[in-house]
C-alpha positions, 0 to 999 in steps of 0.5 A: 112098596118097592124102592121106586115107590119110596123115592116117588113119595120122597120127591112128592113130599120133599117141598113140604118137609123141606119148608117145615124143617127150614121153618123150625131152624128159622123159628129157633133162630128168631127165638134166640134173637127175640131173647136178646135185649138188643135185638128183641124188636126184630125178633118180635117183628119176625114172629108175626110171620110164624102162622104164614110160615107154618101154613105154607108147608101144611098146604104143600103137604095137603096138596101132595096128599091130594095128588097121591089120593087122586093118583091112587084112585086112578083119577090122575094120569100116570106114567105110561112106562111105570105108572108113577105120578107125573108132575110138570117139568119146569124147564120144558113143556113135558110131564116128568114121572116122579118114579122113573124120571122119564118125560112125557109130552103134554 
């Protein structure tokens, strides 16, 4: 695996990893809030959302893995110049390559 492929994988899995790390920080904060007797009700109320907070990164990770599998088997179109995975550019009607960062028209 070359460096560009590693960058592509980091860009592909970054949202799932970022949300998981954010969940860990928030969960630790909510546990300390729940341990305080003055704020225990807020902490216990927030702990009800933990399953949803865990499910979102898992779904993002599964989606990224599915896209990687589809690209690896040739079922998802790749970049014309380097062959990397394409994702939709949020600001323009283009597809942006995760490996070389070039844009391709839709």
